[in-house]
C-alpha positions as CSV (number, residue, x, y, z in Angstrom):
1,M,47.1,76.2,52.7
2,F,43.8,78.0,52.7
3,P,43.1,80.1,49.6
4,F,43.6,83.6,50.9
5,Q,47.1,82.9,52.0
6,H,48.1,82.4,48.4
7,P,46.0,84.8,46.3
8,G,45.9,84.0,42.6
9,L,46.5,80.3,43.0
10,A,43.9,77.7,42.4
11,T,41.9,77.0,45.5
12,R,42.7,73.6,47.0
13,L,39.8,73.2,49.4
14,I,36.9,70.7,49.4
15,Y,33.6,71.6,50.9
16,T,31.1,69.2,52.4
17,A,27.3,69.2,52.6
18,L,26.1,69.9,56.1
19,A,22.4,69.5,55.7
20,L,22.1,69.9,59.5
21,Y,23.2,73.5,59.2
22,A,23.1,74.5,55.5
23,G,19.9,73.0,54.3
24,P,19.7,71.3,50.9
25,A,22.2,72.6,48.4
26,C,20.9,73.7,45.0
27,A,22.4,71.0,42.9
28,Q,22.9,71.6,39.2
29,H,20.2,69.2,38.0
30,A,19.0,71.5,35.2
31,E,20.1,70.5,31.7
32,A,23.3,72.1,30.9
33,W,23.5,74.1,27.7
34,T,26.9,73.9,26.1
35,R,29.0,76.6,24.5
36,F,29.6,76.7,20.7
37,T,31.9,79.1,18.9
38,V,31.3,81.2,15.8
39,K,34.3,83.1,14.3
40,R,33.5,86.6,13.0
41,R,36.1,88.9,11.6
42,G,38.8,86.9,13.2
43,E,37.3,86.9,16.7
44,D,35.5,84.1,18.5
45,S,31.9,84.7,19.6
46,Y,30.1,82.3,21.9
47,G,26.6,81.0,22.1
48,Y,24.9,78.2,23.9
49,Q,22.8,75.2,22.7
50,N,20.9,72.4,24.3
51,A,21.7,68.7,24.1
52,Q,19.7,68.4,20.9
53,G,21.9,71.1,19.2
54,Q,19.1,73.8,19.3
55,V,20.5,77.3,19.8
56,K,19.2,78.7,23.0
57,L,21.4,81.8,23.2
58,P,22.9,83.2,19.9
59,A,26.6,83.7,19.6
60,L,26.7,87.3,21.0
61,F,29.2,86.8,23.7
62,G,33.0,87.1,23.9
63,G,35.7,88.8,25.9
64,F,35.7,87.3,29.4
65,T,32.8,84.9,28.8
66,N,34.3,81.6,29.8
67,A,31.4,79.3,30.9
68,Q,31.5,76.1,28.9
69,R,28.3,74.8,30.5
70,F,25.3,76.9,31.4
71,Y,23.1,75.6,34.2
72,H,21.0,78.5,35.6
73,I,23.0,81.7,35.8
74,M,26.1,82.8,33.9
75,A,28.4,85.9,33.7
76,V,28.8,87.1,30.2
77,S,30.4,89.9,28.2
78,E,28.7,91.0,24.9
79,Q,31.1,90.9,22.0
80,A,29.7,94.0,20.2
81,S,29.2,96.3,23.2
82,A,31.5,94.8,25.9
83,K,28.6,95.1,28.3
84,Q,29.0,92.8,31.3
85,Y,26.2,91.2,33.3
86,Y,24.7,87.9,34.5
87,V,22.1,86.2,32.3
88,L,19.5,83.6,33.3
89,K,18.1,80.9,31.1
90,N,14.9,82.9,30.5
91,G,17.0,85.7,29.1
92,R,16.7,88.0,32.1
93,K,19.8,90.1,32.9
94,V,20.9,90.9,36.4
95,G,24.0,92.4,38.2
96,R,24.8,94.7,35.4
97,D,27.3,96.6,37.6
98,S,28.4,93.7,39.8
99,V,30.1,91.1,37.6
100,Y,32.8,89.3,39.7
101,M,36.2,88.9,38.2
102,H,39.3,87.2,39.8
103,D,42.6,86.7,38.1
104,F,41.0,88.2,34.9
105,Q,38.3,85.5,34.8
106,F,34.6,85.6,35.4
107,D,33.1,83.3,38.0
108,C,31.1,80.2,37.0
109,E,28.0,78.8,38.8
110,S,28.6,76.2,41.4
111,E,25.6,74.6,43.1
112,G,23.2,77.2,41.9
113,K,25.2,80.1,43.1
114,I,27.6,82.6,41.5
115,R,29.7,85.3,43.1
116,Y,29.1,89.0,42.5
117,R,31.0,92.1,43.6
118,D,29.5,95.3,44.9
119,Q,30.7,98.9,44.5
120,R,32.7,98.6,47.8
121,N,34.7,95.7,46.3
122,R,33.0,93.2,48.6
123,V,31.8,89.8,47.5
124,G,28.5,88.0,47.9
125,F,26.4,85.4,45.9
126,F,23.5,85.5,43.5
127,D,21.3,82.3,43.4
128,A,20.0,80.5,40.4
129,R,17.2,83.1,40.1
130,G,19.5,86.1,40.1
131,K,18.6,87.0,43.7
132,A,21.4,88.2,46.0
133,V,20.9,85.5,48.6
134,I,24.2,86.2,50.4
135,P,25.0,89.9,50.8
136,A,28.4,91.3,49.7
137,L,30.1,91.3,53.1
138,Y,33.3,89.5,52.3
139,N,36.8,90.6,51.1
140,Y,36.9,87.3,49.3
141,V,34.9,84.0,49.3
142,T,35.4,80.7,47.5
143,P,32.7,79.1,45.4
144,F,30.2,76.9,47.1
145,H,30.8,73.1,47.1
146,N,28.4,70.8,48.8
147,G,26.9,73.7,50.8
148,L,30.0,75.4,52.2
149,A,32.3,78.2,51.3
150,V,35.3,79.7,53.0
151,A,35.1,83.5,53.4
152,L,37.6,86.2,54.4
153,L,36.5,89.1,56.7
154,G,38.2,92.2,57.8
155,A,41.3,92.1,55.5
156,H,43.0,94.8,53.6
157,R,44.4,94.8,50.1
158,T,48.2,94.4,49.5
159,C,50.3,94.2,46.3
160,D,53.3,91.9,45.8
161,T,55.2,94.4,43.7
162,S,54.3,97.9,44.9
163,S,52.2,99.9,47.3
164,D,49.7,100.7,44.6
165,T,46.9,98.3,45.3
166,V,44.6,99.9,42.7
167,H,46.7,99.1,39.6
168,C,48.4,96.0,41.0
169,E,48.7,93.0,38.7
170,H,48.8,90.4,41.5
171,P,46.9,91.8,44.4
172,G,46.5,89.9,47.7
173,W,45.0,90.2,51.1
174,A,46.5,90.8,54.5
175,G,45.0,90.5,58.0
176,G,41.4,89.5,58.6
177,R,40.1,86.1,59.5
178,Q,38.8,83.1,57.5
179,V,35.4,81.7,58.4
180,L,33.5,78.7,57.2
181,L,30.0,79.5,55.9
182,N,26.9,77.5,54.9
183,A,24.4,78.4,52.2
184,R,22.3,80.4,54.7
185,N,25.3,82.7,55.4
186,E,25.7,81.2,58.8
187,V,29.3,81.0,60.3
188,L,30.1,77.3,61.2
189,I,33.7,77.8,62.1
190,N,34.8,81.3,63.5
191,N,38.5,81.3,62.6
192,L,40.0,78.7,60.3
193,D,43.5,80.3,60.8
194,A,43.4,79.3,64.4
195,E,42.5,75.7,63.7
196,P,44.9,72.8,63.1
197,T,44.1,72.5,59.4
198,G,47.0,70.2,58.4
199,S,48.0,70.8,54.8
200,G,44.9,72.9,54.3
201,H,43.9,70.6,51.5
202,L,40.9,69.1,53.2
203,N,38.1,66.8,52.0
204,W,35.1,68.4,53.5
205,Y,32.9,65.6,52.1
206,S,34.4,63.3,54.6
207,L,32.9,65.1,57.6
208,K,32.4,63.2,60.9
209,I,30.9,65.1,63.8
210,N,32.2,64.3,67.2
211,D,34.0,61.2,66.0
212,P,35.2,59.4,69.2
213,A,38.3,57.9,67.6
214,P,39.5,59.8,64.5
215,D,42.4,58.4,62.5
216,T,45.0,61.1,63.1
217,A,47.2,59.7,60.4
218,T,44.8,60.9,57.7
219,T,42.5,63.4,59.4
220,V,42.3,66.8,61.1
221,T,39.7,68.0,63.6
222,L,38.3,71.5,63.8
223,R,36.2,73.2,66.4
224,A,32.8,74.4,65.3
225,A,31.2,77.6,66.5
226,N,28.6,75.5,68.4
227,G,31.3,73.5,70.2
228,D,31.1,70.3,68.1
229,R,34.2,68.7,66.7
230,Y,34.4,68.4,62.9
231,T,36.8,65.8,61.6
232,F,37.8,65.8,58.0
233,T,40.2,63.8,55.9
234,D,43.4,65.7,54.9
235,Y,43.9,64.9,51.2
236,E,47.7,65.0,51.3
237,K,47.8,62.7,54.3
238,E,45.3,60.4,52.6
239,F,47.2,60.2,49.4
240,T,50.5,59.6,51.1
241,T,49.0,56.7,53.1
242,W,47.4,55.3,50.0
243,L,50.7,55.5,48.1
244,Y,52.6,53.4,50.6
245,R,49.8,51.1,51.8
246,V,48.1,50.4,48.4
247,L,50.1,51.4,45.3
248,V,53.6,50.3,46.4
249,P,52.6,46.9,47.6
250,A,50.5,46.3,44.4
251,V,53.5,47.2,42.2
252,R,55.9,45.0,44.3
253,S,53.5,42.0,44.1
254,G,53.9,41.6,40.4
255,D,50.1,41.1,40.1
256,V,49.1,42.8,36.9
257,A,45.4,43.0,37.9
258,A,46.3,44.7,41.2
259,V,48.4,47.3,39.4
260,Q,45.8,47.9,36.7
261,A,43.3,48.5,39.4
262,V,45.2,51.7,40.4
263,C,45.7,53.0,36.9
264,F,43.4,55.4,35.1
265,S,41.8,54.4,31.8
266,D,44.0,57.0,29.9
267,I,47.7,57.3,31.0
268,A,50.0,59.9,29.4
269,V,53.7,59.2,29.1
270,A,56.5,61.6,28.2
271,A,60.1,60.5,27.8
272,R,63.5,62.3,27.3
273,P,64.1,64.0,25.0
274,F,60.6,65.4,25.1
275,R,58.6,64.8,21.9
276,G,55.1,65.2,23.3
277,W,52.8,63.2,25.4
278,H,51.8,59.7,24.3
279,H,48.5,58.2,25.5
280,F,48.0,54.6,26.5
281,T,45.2,52.5,27.8
282,A,45.9,50.9,31.2
283,T,46.5,47.6,29.5
284,T,48.9,48.8,26.9
285,F,50.7,51.0,29.4
286,L,51.4,48.1,31.8
287,A,52.5,45.9,29.0
288,K,55.2,48.4,28.1
289,Y,56.1,50.1,31.4
290,R,55.2,47.8,34.4
291,Q,58.5,46.0,34.6
292,A,60.6,48.6,33.0
293,V,59.5,51.6,35.0
294,L,56.9,50.9,37.7
295,Q,58.6,48.1,39.5
296,P,62.1,49.6,39.7
297,R,60.7,53.1,40.6
298,L,57.5,52.9,42.5
299,G,58.0,49.4,43.7
300,S,61.2,50.4,45.5
301,L,59.7,53.4,47.4
302,R,60.2,53.6,51.2
303,R,58.4,56.1,53.4
304,G,60.8,58.8,54.5
305,A,63.5,57.9,51.9
306,P,65.5,60.8,50.5
307,G,64.8,62.0,46.9
308,V,61.0,61.5,47.1
309,D,58.8,64.6,47.0
310,I,55.0,64.5,47.1
311,S,53.1,67.7,46.2
312,P,49.6,68.7,45.0
313,G,49.2,69.6,41.3
314,D,46.5,70.5,38.7
315,L,45.0,68.5,35.9
316,N,46.5,69.6,32.7
317,T,43.5,70.1,30.5
318,L,45.6,70.5,27.4
319,I,46.9,67.0,27.8
320,F,43.9,65.3,29.3
321,E,40.8,65.9,27.1
322,G,37.7,64.0,26.2
323,H,34.7,62.5,27.9
324,D,36.6,60.6,30.5
325,F,37.9,63.9,32.0
326,R,34.7,65.9,32.0
327,P,33.7,64.9,35.5
328,F,37.0,66.4,36.8
329,L,36.1,69.9,35.4
330,T,34.1,72.9,36.5
331,A,31.4,74.6,34.4
332,C,34.3,76.9,33.2
333,G,36.3,73.9,32.0
334,E,38.9,74.2,34.8
335,H,40.2,71.4,37.0
336,L,37.7,70.8,39.8
337,S,40.5,70.3,42.4
338,E,38.1,70.8,45.2
339,K,36.7,67.3,44.5
340,Y,39.3,65.5,42.4
341,P,42.7,66.6,43.6
342,V,45.9,65.7,41.7
343,F,49.2,64.7,43.4
344,E,52.6,64.4,41.9
345,V,55.4,62.1,43.2
346,V,58.8,63.4,42.1
347,L,61.8,61.0,42.3
348,T,65.1,62.8,42.2
349,F,68.2,60.8,41.4
350,P,71.9,61.9,41.8
351,A,73.5,63.4,38.8
352,Q,75.3,61.0,36.5
353,P,78.2,61.5,36.1
354,A,78.7,62.9,39.6
355,N,80.0,66.3,38.2
356,A,76.9,66.8,36.0
357,S,75.1,70.1,36.5
358,F,71.7,68.7,37.4
359,D,70.0,65.7,38.9
360,H,67.6,63.5,37.0
361,Q,64.0,63.5,38.0
362,E,61.0,61.3,37.2
363,H,57.4,62.4,37.7
364,F,54.4,60.2,38.5
365,E,51.0,61.9,38.6
366,F,47.8,60.6,40.3
367,I,44.2,61.8,40.4
368,R,41.6,61.1,43.0
369,T,38.5,59.7,41.3
370,A,35.2,58.5,42.6
371,A,36.8,55.0,42.9
372,G,40.0,56.2,44.6
373,Y,43.4,57.4,43.5
374,R,44.6,56.4,40.0
375,L,47.9,56.7,38.1
376,L,47.4,59.4,35.4
377,S,50.8,60.2,33.9
378,V,54.5,59.4,33.9
379,S,57.3,61.7,32.7
380,R,61.0,60.6,32.7
């Protein structure tokens, strides 16, 4: 689904660079300053340092300050005064009354842009220089990724628990329409809700314009405002196809090299009773679990068989840490699901004995990497 249909959930959209329409995106080529922590009187204060360990911003920030990497512009909250604003690398402060917050979190820069909110509660974007390059016209808008963002226009606030939309803990939106924007604030698709968006979990990087023979098994096609046809890969369709065409045959083949090729370098395993996650390299994981788990479970999968559920997930950053996982994270240290989606295959087995109160389930998690989907975790 598109993000505004499920407010508060992690956005599951991928955006593509449309240089034809959007112009060159402002990539984050600047050296990233990284966050460091100083504890004062029992509270964490944050500062930022360069790659050589030189302090570039002293540890003055706390509260909602959540950027782990600082490229050009960052939302901060001063620890001592609780003042909120955006700061640039040259120390200039902008947007003192416009800091954007969603789900009790500040926004983080994406492609040289960061969201701000005006006094009417509308959302726009500052650029890397702190200039309001996209005016605050939208009820809600996703971050930019590869030059595109999805925006909501003409909606009204709702609350899932009461009619009080001012003090609502989980506010949402109703009505309006979703449009696809480029970095020049031009509308590329007039109404995404009226388009056949499949699962809504689209890979906008896979754009093909006026493709004469799209693969309908893995793609969806949307109508652009100028009459062109935009074809994109649907991530869920793509993963399901990969699962049955690549992973299952590899496991059935008994070829260790073929199976290792679809495994991530770090695989986490949890068994019953749960005593924590244990991490394995692909080699040690296969030596222990290929014949005992993968072959009887994944090797026996059949498309359409009962007891098999495929659903999108999120990278658990408490389990998966370290350098190998940094490419999968945003500047705020959150899962970059817009580029590296995670899918979970859940196998449900009948209760044993038959009168038991619950079925047994086994979970297999996969992440899309630059080299394709890879097995990431197993829980049994």
